[in-house]
Backbone of each chain as nested JSON, in Angstrom:
{
  "chains": [
    {"id": "A", "residues": [
      {"number": 1, "name": "MET", "atoms": {"N": [100.564, 144.162, 126.341], "CA": [101.226, 143.852, 128.062], "C": [102.921, 144.604, 126.857]}},
      {"number": 2, "name": "ILE", "atoms": {"N": [103.299, 144.363, 128.298], "CA": [105.178, 144.601, 127.593], "C": [105.75, 144.185, 128.652]}},
      {"number": 3, "name": "LEU", "atoms": {"N": [106.736, 143.593, 128.341], "CA": [107.968, 142.917, 129.409], "C": [108.701, 143.819, 129.793]}},
      {"number": 4, "name": "ALA", "atoms": {"N": [109.321, 143.653, 131.524], "CA": [110.072, 144.567, 132.175], "C": [110.531, 144.081, 132.457]}},
      {"number": 5, "name": "ARG", "atoms": {"N": [111.189, 145.129, 133.151], "CA": [112.266, 143.953, 134.97], "C": [112.301, 145.257, 135.933]}},
      {"number": 6, "name": "VAL", "atoms": {"N": [112.233, 144.658, 136.654], "CA": [111.742, 145.835, 137.896], "C": [113.11, 146.33, 138.256]}},
      {"number": 7, "name": "VAL", "atoms": {"N": [113.566, 147.732, 138.719], "CA": [114.792, 148.217, 138.665], "C": [115.005, 148.97, 139.317]}},
      {"number": 8, "name": "GLY", "atoms": {"N": [113.756, 149.423, 140.386], "CA": [113.898, 150.557, 141.167], "C": [112.951, 150.569, 142.152]}},
      {"number": 9, "name": "THR", "atoms": {"N": [112.399, 151.57, 142.985], "CA": [111.361, 152.006, 143.367], "C": [111.316, 153.016, 143.792]}},
      {"number": 10, "name": "VAL", "atoms": {"N": [109.949, 152.69, 144.369], "CA": [109.093, 154.745, 143.816], "C": [109.134, 154.601, 145.975]}},
      {"number": 11, "name": "VAL", "atoms": {"N": [109.827, 155.542, 146.431], "CA": [108.744, 156.203, 147.077], "C": [108.131, 157.156, 147.797]}},
      {"number": 12, "name": "ALA", "atoms": {"N": [107.034, 157.518, 147.69], "CA": [106.393, 159.197, 148.25], "C": [105.128, 159.686, 148.747]}},
      {"number": 13, "name": "THR", "atoms": {"N": [105.69, 160.692, 149.394], "CA": [104.815, 159.973, 150.889], "C": [103.214, 161.56, 150.631]}},
      {"number": 14, "name": "ARG", "atoms": {"N": [104.252, 162.481, 150.236], "CA": [102.827, 163.37, 149.041], "C": [102.494, 163.045, 147.985]}},
      {"number": 15, "name": "LYS", "atoms": {"N": [101.689, 162.542, 147.949], "CA": [100.855, 161.634, 147.142], "C": [99.022, 161.25, 146.929]}},
      {"number": 16, "name": "ASP", "atoms": {"N": [98.57, 160.925, 145.56], "CA": [97.007, 160.894, 146.152], "C": [96.795, 159.539, 146.898]}},
      {"number": 17, "name": "PRO", "atoms": {"N": [95.869, 160.177, 147.837], "CA": [95.381, 159.307, 149.547], "C": [95.565, 157.983, 148.554]}},
      {"number": 18, "name": "ARG", "atoms": {"N": [94.631, 158.316, 147.438], "CA": [93.954, 156.799, 146.902], "C": [95.269, 155.704, 146.352]}},
      {"number": 19, "name": "LEU", "atoms": {"N": [96.568, 156.608, 146.416], "CA": [97.744, 155.246, 145.73], "C": [98.216, 154.842, 147.089]}},
      {"number": 20, "name": "GLU", "atoms": {"N": [97.979, 155.211, 148.153], "CA": [98.472, 154.829, 149.733], "C": [98.274, 153.046, 149.302]}},
      {"number": 21, "name": "GLY", "atoms": {"N": [99.945, 152.618, 150.304], "CA": [99.605, 151.382, 150.345], "C": [99.846, 150.466, 149.04]}},
      {"number": 22, "name": "LYS", "atoms": {"N": [99.843, 151.424, 148.26], "CA": [100.626, 150.749, 146.664], "C": [102.153, 150.629, 146.541]}},
      {"number": 23, "name": "LYS", "atoms": {"N": [102.528, 150.022, 146.299], "CA": [103.952, 149.456, 145.823], "C": [104.415, 150.127, 144.589]}},
      {"number": 24, "name": "LEU", "atoms": {"N": [105.643, 151.623, 144.6], "CA": [105.688, 151.585, 143.029], "C": [106.982, 150.972, 142.414]}},
      {"number": 25, "name": "LEU", "atoms": {"N": [106.891, 150.561, 141.728], "CA": [107.881, 149.691, 141.43], "C": [108.519, 150.593, 139.632]}},
      {"number": 26, "name": "VAL", "atoms": {"N": [110.59, 150.955, 139.8], "CA": [110.541, 151.888, 138.544], "C": [110.896, 150.386, 137.651]}},
      {"number": 27, "name": "LEU", "atoms": {"N": [110.254, 150.594, 136.304], "CA": [110.522, 149.088, 135.326], "C": [111.862, 149.485, 134.231]}},
      {"number": 28, "name": "LYS", "atoms": {"N": [111.88, 148.834, 133.851], "CA": [112.822, 148.586, 132.204], "C": [112.569, 147.76, 131.638]}},
      {"number": 29, "name": "PRO", "atoms": {"N": [111.869, 148.276, 130.305], "CA": [111.14, 147.699, 129.338], "C": [112.048, 146.681, 128.691]}},
      {"number": 30, "name": "VAL", "atoms": {"N": [112.237, 145.89, 128.666], "CA": [112.818, 144.501, 127.719], "C": [112.154, 143.793, 126.66]}},
      {"number": 31, "name": "SER", "atoms": {"N": [113.213, 143.585, 125.49], "CA": [112.912, 142.733, 124.601], "C": [112.194, 141.159, 125.23]}},
      {"number": 32, "name": "PRO", "atoms": {"N": [111.709, 140.201, 124.468], "CA": [111.548, 138.606, 124.965], "C": [112.833, 138.164, 125.109]}},
      {"number": 33, "name": "GLU", "atoms": {"N": [113.838, 138.545, 124.451], "CA": [115.244, 138.395, 124.22], "C": [115.502, 138.416, 125.479]}},
      {"number": 34, "name": "GLY", "atoms": {"N": [115.477, 139.713, 126.186], "CA": [115.919, 140.389, 127.469], "C": [116.311, 141.053, 127.611]}},
      {"number": 35, "name": "LYS", "atoms": {"N": [116.988, 141.897, 126.247], "CA": [117.272, 143.46, 125.318], "C": [116.937, 144.472, 126.179]}},
      {"number": 36, "name": "ASP", "atoms": {"N": [117.722, 145.126, 126.904], "CA": [117.349, 146.458, 126.983], "C": [116.159, 146.989, 126.201]}},
      {"number": 37, "name": "GLU", "atoms": {"N": [115.124, 148.165, 125.967], "CA": [114.901, 148.739, 125.345], "C": [114.756, 150.537, 126.11]}},
      {"number": 38, "name": "SER", "atoms": {"N": [114.33, 150.645, 125.91], "CA": [114.744, 152.59, 125.87], "C": [113.544, 153.121, 126.869]}},
      {"number": 39, "name": "GLY", "atoms": {"N": [113.828, 152.973, 127.928], "CA": [112.478, 153.84, 128.084], "C": [112.146, 153.325, 129.871]}},
      {"number": 40, "name": "TYR", "atoms": {"N": [111.555, 154.281, 130.583], "CA": [111.177, 153.567, 132.686], "C": [109.898, 154.261, 132.473]}},
      {"number": 41, "name": "VAL", "atoms": {"N": [109.446, 153.022, 133.453], "CA": [107.96, 153.699, 133.566], "C": [107.893, 153.147, 134.869]}},
      {"number": 42, "name": "VAL", "atoms": {"N": [106.8, 153.711, 135.856], "CA": [106.427, 153.211, 137.236], "C": [104.837, 153.396, 137.027]}},
      {"number": 43, "name": "ALA", "atoms": {"N": [105.388, 151.297, 137.531], "CA": [104.355, 151.097, 137.623], "C": [103.66, 150.535, 139.238]}},
      {"number": 44, "name": "VAL", "atoms": {"N": [102.161, 150.817, 138.975], "CA": [102.207, 149.502, 140.781], "C": [102.185, 148.282, 140.744]}},
      {"number": 45, "name": "ASP", "atoms": {"N": [102.476, 148.463, 141.962], "CA": [102.859, 146.253, 141.556], "C": [101.664, 145.988, 142.383]}},
      {"number": 46, "name": "THR", "atoms": {"N": [100.792, 144.839, 141.96], "CA": [99.663, 144.245, 141.983], "C": [100.207, 142.253, 142.503]}},
      {"number": 47, "name": "VAL", "atoms": {"N": [101.405, 142.12, 141.215], "CA": [101.826, 140.625, 142.434], "C": [102.837, 140.541, 143.024]}},
      {"number": 48, "name": "GLY", "atoms": {"N": [103.463, 141.396, 144.112], "CA": [104.546, 141.028, 145.116], "C": [106.128, 141.232, 144.461]}},
      {"number": 49, "name": "ALA", "atoms": {"N": [106.395, 141.759, 142.664], "CA": [107.325, 141.627, 142.241], "C": [109.038, 142.306, 142.319]}},
      {"number": 50, "name": "GLY", "atoms": {"N": [109.683, 141.064, 142.26], "CA": [110.896, 141.567, 142.865], "C": [112.241, 141.842, 142.515]}},
      {"number": 51, "name": "PHE", "atoms": {"N": [113.062, 142.646, 143.322], "CA": [114.11, 142.993, 142.764], "C": [114.673, 141.711, 141.667]}},
      {"number": 52, "name": "ARG", "atoms": {"N": [115.222, 143.092, 140.326], "CA": [115.468, 142.579, 139.059], "C": [114.849, 141.144, 138.108]}},
      {"number": 53, "name": "GLU", "atoms": {"N": [113.426, 141.275, 138.357], "CA": [112.255, 140.155, 138.58], "C": [111.924, 140.633, 136.641]}},
      {"number": 54, "name": "THR", "atoms": {"N": [111.638, 139.864, 135.92], "CA": [110.825, 139.999, 134.689], "C": [109.405, 139.74, 134.966]}},
      {"number": 55, "name": "VAL", "atoms": {"N": [109.072, 140.703, 134.74], "CA": [107.894, 140.912, 134.866], "C": [106.451, 141.281, 133.203]}},
      {"number": 56, "name": "LEU", "atoms": {"N": [104.971, 141.16, 134.376], "CA": [104.528, 141.519, 132.688], "C": [103.733, 143.013, 132.662]}},
      {"number": 57, "name": "ALA", "atoms": {"N": [103.639, 144.158, 132.539], "CA": [102.99, 144.711, 132.97], "C": [102.366, 145.786, 131.785]}},
      {"number": 58, "name": "VAL", "atoms": {"N": [100.892, 145.996, 131.963], "CA": [99.108, 146.342, 131.58], "C": [99.324, 147.988, 131.743]}},
      {"number": 59, "name": "ALA", "atoms": {"N": [98.884, 148.748, 130.492], "CA": [99.389, 149.799, 130.593], "C": [98.184, 150.647, 130.406]}},
      {"number": 60, "name": "GLY", "atoms": {"N": [97.382, 152.137, 130.24], "CA": [96.051, 152.457, 129.963], "C": [95.415, 152.381, 130.674]}},
      {"number": 61, "name": "SER", "atoms": {"N": [94.405, 152.659, 130.499], "CA": [92.912, 152.189, 131.193], "C": [92.959, 151.112, 131.256]}},
      {"number": 62, "name": "SER", "atoms": {"N": [93.478, 150.06, 131.153], "CA": [93.238, 148.413, 130.847], "C": [93.845, 148.739, 132.74]}},
      {"number": 63, "name": "ALA", "atoms": {"N": [94.611, 149.138, 133.383], "CA": [95.72, 148.706, 134.346], "C": [94.857, 149.426, 135.173]}},
      {"number": 64, "name": "ARG", "atoms": {"N": [93.702, 149.834, 135.688], "CA": [92.402, 150.019, 136.474], "C": [92.051, 149.142, 136.915]}},
      {"number": 65, "name": "MET", "atoms": {"N": [91.983, 147.778, 135.753], "CA": [91.409, 146.749, 136.282], "C": [92.32, 145.332, 136.75]}},
      {"number": 66, "name": "ALA", "atoms": {"N": [93.59, 146.0, 137.023], "CA": [94.875, 145.422, 137.596], "C": [93.723, 145.13, 138.934]}},
      {"number": 67, "name": "GLU", "atoms": {"N": [93.993, 144.269, 140.237], "CA": [93.825, 144.286, 140.986], "C": [94.43, 144.973, 142.653]}},
      {"number": 68, "name": "GLY", "atoms": {"N": [93.155, 145.549, 142.718], "CA": [92.985, 146.76, 143.536], "C": [93.288, 147.829, 143.091]}},
      {"number": 69, "name": "CYS", "atoms": {"N": [93.332, 147.711, 141.567], "CA": [93.39, 149.638, 141.068], "C": [92.505, 150.18, 140.441]}},
      {"number": 70, "name": "LYS", "atoms": {"N": [90.532, 149.182, 141.077], "CA": [89.52, 150.136, 140.409], "C": [89.924, 151.316, 140.724]}},
      {"number": 71, "name": "ASP", "atoms": {"N": [89.28, 152.702, 139.987], "CA": [88.968, 153.801, 140.323], "C": [90.171, 154.697, 140.837]}},
      {"number": 72, "name": "LYS", "atoms": {"N": [91.395, 153.646, 140.941], "CA": [92.89, 154.765, 142.137], "C": [93.361, 155.228, 140.34]}},
      {"number": 73, "name": "PRO", "atoms": {"N": [93.694, 156.306, 140.32], "CA": [94.844, 157.401, 139.768], "C": [96.285, 156.369, 139.416]}},
      {"number": 74, "name": "VAL", "atoms": {"N": [95.99, 155.148, 137.698], "CA": [96.821, 153.912, 137.473], "C": [96.9, 154.125, 136.385]}},
      {"number": 75, "name": "ASP", "atoms": {"N": [98.204, 153.621, 135.701], "CA": [98.305, 153.731, 134.013], "C": [99.053, 152.759, 133.441]}},
      {"number": 76, "name": "THR", "atoms": {"N": [99.981, 152.054, 134.539], "CA": [100.217, 151.214, 134.237], "C": [100.474, 149.871, 135.694]}},
      {"number": 77, "name": "ALA", "atoms": {"N": [100.287, 148.772, 135.59], "CA": [100.571, 148.236, 137.079], "C": [101.098, 146.717, 136.271]}},
      {"number": 78, "name": "ILE", "atoms": {"N": [101.739, 146.59, 137.326], "CA": [102.585, 145.062, 137.12], "C": [101.327, 144.063, 137.63]}},
      {"number": 79, "name": "VAL", "atoms": {"N": [101.097, 143.11, 136.463], "CA": [100.269, 141.811, 136.311], "C": [100.636, 140.578, 136.666]}},
      {"number": 80, "name": "GLY", "atoms": {"N": [101.583, 140.357, 136.237], "CA": [102.558, 138.874, 136.018], "C": [103.793, 138.616, 136.566]}},
      {"number": 81, "name": "ILE", "atoms": {"N": [104.507, 137.949, 136.95], "CA": [105.506, 137.687, 137.157], "C": [106.008, 136.913, 135.866]}},
      {"number": 82, "name": "VAL", "atoms": {"N": [106.814, 136.647, 134.963], "CA": [107.21, 135.657, 134.335], "C": [107.718, 134.693, 134.396]}},
      {"number": 83, "name": "ASP", "atoms": {"N": [107.234, 133.595, 134.337], "CA": [108.523, 132.666, 134.903], "C": [108.835, 132.359, 133.301]}},
      {"number": 84, "name": "THR", "atoms": {"N": [108.838, 131.58, 131.819], "CA": [109.63, 131.286, 130.933], "C": [108.52, 132.85, 129.565]}},
      {"number": 85, "name": "VAL", "atoms": {"N": [109.287, 132.485, 128.932], "CA": [109.392, 133.255, 127.687], "C": [109.433, 132.356, 126.656]}},
      {"number": 86, "name": "SER", "atoms": {"N": [109.013, 131.558, 125.988], "CA": [109.734, 130.848, 124.674], "C": [109.576, 131.256, 123.2]}},
      {"number": 87, "name": "MET", "atoms": {"N": [110.268, 131.368, 122.79], "CA": [110.197, 132.104, 120.604], "C": [110.216, 131.45, 119.698]}},
      {"number": 88, "name": "ASP", "atoms": {"N": [109.652, 131.317, 118.603], "CA": [109.989, 130.301, 117.925], "C": [111.798, 131.045, 117.157]}},
      {"number": 89, "name": "GLN", "atoms": {"N": [112.434, 129.644, 117.259], "CA": [113.835, 128.89, 116.163], "C": [113.298, 130.364, 115.179]}},
      {"number": 90, "name": "LYS", "atoms": {"N": [113.041, 130.566, 114.349], "CA": [112.864, 130.91, 113.438], "C": [113.36, 132.611, 112.847]}},
      {"number": 91, "name": "ARG", "atoms": {"N": [113.237, 133.708, 114.148], "CA": [112.902, 134.741, 114.093], "C": [114.087, 135.312, 113.659]}}
    ]},
    {"id": "B", "residues": [
      {"number": 1, "name": "MET", "atoms": {"N": [92.865, 148.533, 114.802], "CA": [93.83, 147.36, 115.224], "C": [94.745, 147.043, 114.347]}},
      {"number": 2, "name": "TYR", "atoms": {"N": [95.556, 146.238, 115.27], "CA": [97.299, 145.967, 114.072], "C": [96.961, 144.594, 113.372]}},
      {"number": 3, "name": "LEU", "atoms": {"N": [97.829, 144.581, 112.314], "CA": [98.634, 143.787, 112.417], "C": [99.7, 142.717, 113.224]}},
      {"number": 4, "name": "GLY", "atoms": {"N": [99.821, 141.631, 113.104], "CA": [100.726, 141.341, 113.907], "C": [100.936, 140.199, 113.522]}},
      {"number": 5, "name": "ARG", "atoms": {"N": [102.433, 138.866, 114.169], "CA": [102.862, 137.236, 114.033], "C": [103.15, 136.821, 115.223]}},
      {"number": 6, "name": "ILE", "atoms": {"N": [102.294, 135.895, 115.524], "CA": [102.677, 134.397, 117.059], "C": [104.393, 135.37, 116.723]}},
      {"number": 7, "name": "VAL", "atoms": {"N": [104.933, 135.129, 117.77], "CA": [106.844, 134.168, 117.293], "C": [107.198, 134.024, 119.352]}},
      {"number": 8, "name": "GLY", "atoms": {"N": [106.09, 133.692, 119.309], "CA": [106.187, 133.222, 120.957], "C": [105.193, 132.738, 122.192]}},
      {"number": 9, "name": "ARG", "atoms": {"N": [105.899, 132.32, 123.619], "CA": [105.037, 132.322, 123.822], "C": [105.302, 132.111, 125.456]}},
      {"number": 10, "name": "LEU", "atoms": {"N": [104.378, 132.688, 126.312], "CA": [104.8, 133.07, 128.028], "C": [103.757, 132.478, 128.803]}},
      {"number": 11, "name": "TRP", "atoms": {"N": [104.943, 132.452, 130.03], "CA": [104.053, 131.754, 130.524], "C": [103.929, 132.49, 132.527]}},
      {"number": 12, "name": "ALA", "atoms": {"N": [103.283, 132.652, 133.138], "CA": [103.138, 133.499, 133.976], "C": [102.555, 132.612, 135.219]}},
      {"number": 13, "name": "THR", "atoms": {"N": [102.892, 132.444, 136.486], "CA": [102.152, 131.673, 137.591], "C": [101.459, 132.481, 138.162]}},
      {"number": 14, "name": "MET", "atoms": {"N": [102.275, 133.438, 138.423], "CA": [102.301, 134.556, 139.987], "C": [101.777, 135.175, 138.964]}},
      {"number": 15, "name": "LYS", "atoms": {"N": [99.987, 135.676, 138.973], "CA": [99.494, 136.823, 137.84], "C": [98.616, 137.261, 138.715]}},
      {"number": 16, "name": "ASN", "atoms": {"N": [97.605, 138.225, 138.462], "CA": [95.993, 138.282, 138.116], "C": [95.852, 137.941, 138.029]}},
      {"number": 17, "name": "GLU", "atoms": {"N": [94.301, 136.967, 139.157], "CA": [93.458, 135.816, 139.42], "C": [92.781, 136.598, 138.174]}},
      {"number": 18, "name": "ASN", "atoms": {"N": [92.227, 137.194, 137.128], "CA": [91.514, 137.279, 135.539], "C": [92.605, 137.173, 134.703]}},
      {"number": 19, "name": "LEU", "atoms": {"N": [93.621, 137.121, 134.655], "CA": [94.476, 136.028, 134.002], "C": [94.411, 134.88, 133.828]}},
      {"number": 20, "name": "THR", "atoms": {"N": [94.276, 134.431, 134.991], "CA": [94.364, 132.517, 134.823], "C": [93.53, 132.065, 133.756]}},
      {"number": 21, "name": "GLY", "atoms": {"N": [94.009, 131.328, 132.865], "CA": [93.498, 130.257, 132.035], "C": [93.796, 130.775, 130.593]}},
      {"number": 22, "name": "GLN", "atoms": {"N": [94.065, 132.56, 130.473], "CA": [94.675, 133.268, 129.613], "C": [95.911, 132.511, 128.438]}},
      {"number": 23, "name": "ARG", "atoms": {"N": [95.769, 132.473, 127.509], "CA": [96.906, 132.091, 126.27], "C": [97.709, 133.64, 126.149]}},
      {"number": 24, "name": "LEU", "atoms": {"N": [99.072, 133.557, 126.93], "CA": [99.179, 135.07, 126.839], "C": [100.92, 134.676, 125.736]}},
      {"number": 25, "name": "LEU", "atoms": {"N": [100.975, 135.542, 124.29], "CA": [101.364, 135.419, 123.077], "C": [102.144, 136.017, 123.103]}},
      {"number": 26, "name": "VAL", "atoms": {"N": [103.279, 136.213, 122.609], "CA": [104.165, 137.073, 121.888], "C": [104.238, 137.623, 120.554]}},
      {"number": 27, "name": "VAL", "atoms": {"N": [103.289, 139.039, 120.278], "CA": [103.298, 139.343, 118.728], "C": [103.755, 140.204, 118.58]}},
      {"number": 28, "name": "GLN", "atoms": {"N": [104.9, 139.784, 117.053], "CA": [105.59, 141.071, 115.942], "C": [105.061, 141.293, 115.646]}},
      {"number": 29, "name": "PRO", "atoms": {"N": [104.705, 143.397, 115.84], "CA": [103.998, 143.853, 115.086], "C": [104.364, 143.66, 113.439]}},
      {"number": 30, "name": "VAL", "atoms": {"N": [103.434, 143.845, 112.602], "CA": [104.195, 143.869, 110.977], "C": [103.267, 144.574, 110.158]}},
      {"number": 31, "name": "THR", "atoms": {"N": [103.708, 144.754, 109.443], "CA": [102.828, 145.686, 108.161], "C": [102.273, 145.557, 106.927]}},
      {"number": 32, "name": "PRO", "atoms": {"N": [101.835, 145.876, 106.448], "CA": [100.47, 144.965, 105.498], "C": [101.531, 144.303, 104.646]}},
      {"number": 33, "name": "GLU", "atoms": {"N": [102.86, 144.648, 104.295], "CA": [103.746, 143.954, 104.3], "C": [104.833, 142.585, 104.525]}},
      {"number": 34, "name": "LEU", "atoms": {"N": [103.486, 142.801, 105.781], "CA": [104.455, 141.502, 106.42], "C": [105.594, 141.161, 106.433]}},
      {"number": 35, "name": "GLU", "atoms": {"N": [105.878, 143.183, 106.985], "CA": [107.316, 143.082, 107.431], "C": [108.162, 143.218, 108.976]}},
      {"number": 36, "name": "ASP", "atoms": {"N": [109.024, 142.827, 109.704], "CA": [108.349, 143.133, 111.542], "C": [108.818, 144.647, 111.676]}},
      {"number": 37, "name": "LYS", "atoms": {"N": [107.67, 145.343, 112.486], "CA": [108.304, 146.233, 112.463], "C": [107.639, 146.875, 114.253]}},
      {"number": 38, "name": "GLY", "atoms": {"N": [108.469, 147.48, 114.808], "CA": [108.482, 147.947, 116.081], "C": [109.206, 146.967, 117.248]}},
      {"number": 39, "name": "LYS", "atoms": {"N": [108.289, 147.434, 118.226], "CA": [108.364, 146.291, 119.781], "C": [107.443, 144.963, 120.056]}},
      {"number": 40, "name": "CYS", "atoms": {"N": [108.271, 144.274, 120.564], "CA": [107.208, 142.863, 120.475], "C": [106.506, 143.408, 121.913]}},
      {"number": 41, "name": "ILE", "atoms": {"N": [105.364, 142.512, 122.161], "CA": [104.46, 142.928, 122.963], "C": [103.718, 141.821, 123.619]}},
      {"number": 42, "name": "VAL", "atoms": {"N": [103.137, 141.336, 124.829], "CA": [102.556, 140.363, 124.979], "C": [100.832, 140.264, 123.965]}},
      {"number": 43, "name": "CYS", "atoms": {"N": [100.243, 139.494, 123.915], "CA": [98.91, 139.454, 123.877], "C": [97.99, 138.377, 124.359]}},
      {"number": 44, "name": "THR", "atoms": {"N": [96.557, 138.867, 125.167], "CA": [96.305, 137.935, 125.577], "C": [95.459, 136.976, 124.576]}},
      {"number": 45, "name": "ASP", "atoms": {"N": [94.813, 136.034, 123.614], "CA": [94.785, 135.2, 122.636], "C": [92.605, 134.745, 123.07]}},
      {"number": 46, "name": "TRP", "atoms": {"N": [92.416, 135.663, 122.256], "CA": [90.911, 135.648, 122.056], "C": [90.397, 134.003, 120.958]}},
      {"number": 47, "name": "THR", "atoms": {"N": [91.125, 133.826, 119.482], "CA": [90.909, 133.075, 119.176], "C": [91.909, 131.638, 118.322]}},
      {"number": 48, "name": "GLY", "atoms": {"N": [92.887, 131.556, 120.22], "CA": [93.531, 130.496, 119.701], "C": [94.254, 130.261, 118.475]}},
      {"number": 49, "name": "ALA", "atoms": {"N": [95.009, 130.911, 118.484], "CA": [95.557, 131.117, 117.149], "C": [97.438, 130.597, 117.678]}},
      {"number": 50, "name": "GLY", "atoms": {"N": [97.635, 129.77, 116.262], "CA": [98.861, 129.259, 116.357], "C": [100.56, 129.856, 116.216]}},
      {"number": 51, "name": "ALA", "atoms": {"N": [101.506, 129.616, 116.445], "CA": [102.987, 129.618, 116.536], "C": [103.17, 130.274, 115.57]}},
      {"number": 52, "name": "GLY", "atoms": {"N": [103.58, 131.641, 114.555], "CA": [104.072, 131.751, 113.163], "C": [102.696, 132.078, 112.425]}},
      {"number": 53, "name": "GLU", "atoms": {"N": [101.599, 132.312, 113.02], "CA": [100.219, 132.702, 112.481], "C": [100.274, 133.95, 112.788]}},
      {"number": 54, "name": "VAL", "atoms": {"N": [99.768, 134.468, 111.557], "CA": [100.087, 135.791, 111.064], "C": [98.251, 136.493, 111.788]}},
      {"number": 55, "name": "VAL", "atoms": {"N": [97.891, 137.204, 112.389], "CA": [96.605, 137.973, 113.39], "C": [96.755, 139.204, 113.457]}},
      {"number": 56, "name": "TYR", "atoms": {"N": [95.291, 140.165, 113.697], "CA": [95.233, 141.311, 114.455], "C": [95.029, 141.116, 115.584]}},
      {"number": 57, "name": "TRP", "atoms": {"N": [95.384, 142.42, 116.474], "CA": [95.148, 142.86, 117.442], "C": [94.346, 143.999, 118.495]}},
      {"number": 58, "name": "SER", "atoms": {"N": [93.831, 144.315, 119.593], "CA": [92.947, 145.486, 119.138], "C": [93.754, 145.711, 120.837]}},
      {"number": 59, "name": "ARG", "atoms": {"N": [93.814, 147.293, 120.435], "CA": [94.655, 147.783, 121.826], "C": [94.19, 148.489, 122.645]}},
      {"number": 60, "name": "ALA", "atoms": {"N": [94.37, 148.569, 124.011], "CA": [93.647, 149.103, 125.268], "C": [92.613, 148.798, 125.679]}},
      {"number": 61, "name": "ARG", "atoms": {"N": [91.91, 149.66, 126.945], "CA": [90.927, 149.0, 127.477], "C": [89.951, 147.791, 126.456]}},
      {"number": 62, "name": "GLU", "atoms": {"N": [89.96, 148.241, 124.704], "CA": [89.174, 147.663, 124.371], "C": [89.897, 146.226, 124.098]}},
      {"number": 63, "name": "ALA", "atoms": {"N": [91.106, 145.993, 124.428], "CA": [91.109, 144.639, 123.833], "C": [90.309, 143.969, 125.36]}},
      {"number": 64, "name": "SER", "atoms": {"N": [89.855, 144.191, 126.328], "CA": [89.588, 143.655, 127.335], "C": [88.171, 142.998, 126.804]}},
      {"number": 65, "name": "TYR", "atoms": {"N": [87.589, 144.003, 126.371], "CA": [85.981, 143.609, 125.707], "C": [86.171, 142.716, 125.007]}},
      {"number": 66, "name": "ALA", "atoms": {"N": [87.627, 141.877, 124.131], "CA": [86.736, 141.02, 123.677], "C": [86.543, 139.223, 124.318]}},
      {"number": 67, "name": "PHE", "atoms": {"N": [86.849, 139.727, 125.627], "CA": [86.579, 138.685, 126.973], "C": [85.457, 138.609, 127.691]}},
      {"number": 68, "name": "PHE", "atoms": {"N": [84.09, 140.009, 127.227], "CA": [83.436, 139.976, 127.679], "C": [82.481, 139.7, 127.863]}},
      {"number": 69, "name": "PRO", "atoms": {"N": [81.097, 139.819, 129.407], "CA": [81.426, 140.42, 130.381], "C": [82.163, 140.124, 131.395]}},
      {"number": 70, "name": "GLU", "atoms": {"N": [83.169, 138.742, 131.194], "CA": [84.268, 138.433, 131.763], "C": [85.556, 139.995, 131.951]}},
      {"number": 71, "name": "GLU", "atoms": {"N": [85.655, 139.938, 132.842], "CA": [86.826, 141.02, 132.877], "C": [88.592, 140.631, 133.107]}},
      {"number": 72, "name": "VAL", "atoms": {"N": [88.884, 140.83, 132.1], "CA": [90.549, 140.0, 132.2], "C": [91.004, 141.774, 131.962]}},
      {"number": 73, "name": "VAL", "atoms": {"N": [92.82, 141.512, 132.58], "CA": [93.422, 142.439, 132.986], "C": [94.427, 142.932, 131.633]}},
      {"number": 74, "name": "THR", "atoms": {"N": [93.624, 142.879, 130.588], "CA": [94.487, 143.321, 128.968], "C": [94.705, 144.524, 128.931]}},
      {"number": 75, "name": "ASP", "atoms": {"N": [95.798, 144.789, 128.23], "CA": [95.338, 146.491, 126.672], "C": [96.038, 145.621, 125.709]}},
      {"number": 76, "name": "ALA", "atoms": {"N": [96.254, 144.612, 125.404], "CA": [96.078, 143.722, 123.487], "C": [95.707, 142.709, 123.25]}},
      {"number": 77, "name": "THR", "atoms": {"N": [94.752, 142.352, 123.036], "CA": [93.902, 141.364, 122.999], "C": [94.015, 140.742, 120.859]}},
      {"number": 78, "name": "ILE", "atoms": {"N": [94.557, 139.759, 121.061], "CA": [94.198, 139.136, 119.577], "C": [92.769, 138.965, 119.365]}},
      {"number": 79, "name": "VAL", "atoms": {"N": [92.169, 139.237, 118.246], "CA": [91.06, 138.812, 118.096], "C": [90.467, 138.265, 116.492]}},
      {"number": 80, "name": "GLY", "atoms": {"N": [91.446, 138.106, 115.968], "CA": [91.126, 137.422, 114.585], "C": [92.274, 137.223, 114.246]}},
      {"number": 81, "name": "ILE", "atoms": {"N": [92.556, 135.654, 113.509], "CA": [93.569, 135.543, 112.422], "C": [93.403, 135.519, 110.559]}},
      {"number": 82, "name": "VAL", "atoms": {"N": [94.304, 136.137, 110.625], "CA": [95.005, 136.398, 108.939], "C": [94.765, 135.691, 107.609]}},
      {"number": 83, "name": "ASP", "atoms": {"N": [93.442, 135.024, 106.977], "CA": [93.608, 134.48, 105.968], "C": [94.336, 134.98, 104.858]}},
      {"number": 84, "name": "SER", "atoms": {"N": [93.915, 135.501, 104.294], "CA": [94.495, 136.495, 103.568], "C": [94.902, 138.559, 103.827]}},
      {"number": 85, "name": "LEU", "atoms": {"N": [95.491, 139.077, 102.699], "CA": [95.877, 140.372, 103.006], "C": [96.265, 140.873, 101.002]}},
      {"number": 86, "name": "HIS", "atoms": {"N": [95.764, 141.951, 101.148], "CA": [95.23, 142.177, 99.754], "C": [96.288, 143.832, 100.313]}},
      {"number": 87, "name": "VAL", "atoms": {"N": [97.069, 144.32, 99.047], "CA": [97.772, 146.265, 99.533], "C": [97.796, 146.2, 98.144]}},
      {"number": 88, "name": "LYS", "atoms": {"N": [96.694, 147.324, 98.188], "CA": [97.144, 148.248, 96.613], "C": [97.664, 149.017, 96.868]}},
      {"number": 89, "name": "ARG", "atoms": {"N": [99.089, 149.543, 96.77], "CA": [99.465, 150.746, 97.146], "C": [99.907, 151.21, 95.564]}},
      {"number": 90, "name": "THR", "atoms": {"N": [99.249, 152.027, 95.248], "CA": [99.575, 152.844, 93.872], "C": [99.796, 153.428, 93.934]}}
    ]}
  ]
}
């Protein structure tokens, strides 16, 4: 899974009908220390993540195992809202 | 599968049902010479590995088969702890 920050939303009226009712959020991958990493990802939100929250996103066909994404064209899903990340000191 | 070192841990109360009870560990991928390589990822943990340990993890859909028949939504799972590592680069 990757850590990412919610930086935007996507609204699409013309889309695959199986994606109806799914919230699409734009994510910015971040490092555990919170530093931005490259790229953006659009993910289906299954936990009600809010703006600028750090979330846990799963990618690939495992994303279809997220809640409500079975048999849907989804390859990235938000499966958790991060409370804390604790890193070892000696990094 | 890939080599990695456990460098942290993550807690998330708001998460998918089938992730409850799963340990979420931050893993730094490493080369066979144990040098850091690439970005940190978050793995579910099947082995009960501890902080700082060198592990190997599997990716994508197969990562959730470590918990089979239980369906855990994960695309990276630690499936083994490395005892020793021998690389012969001629």
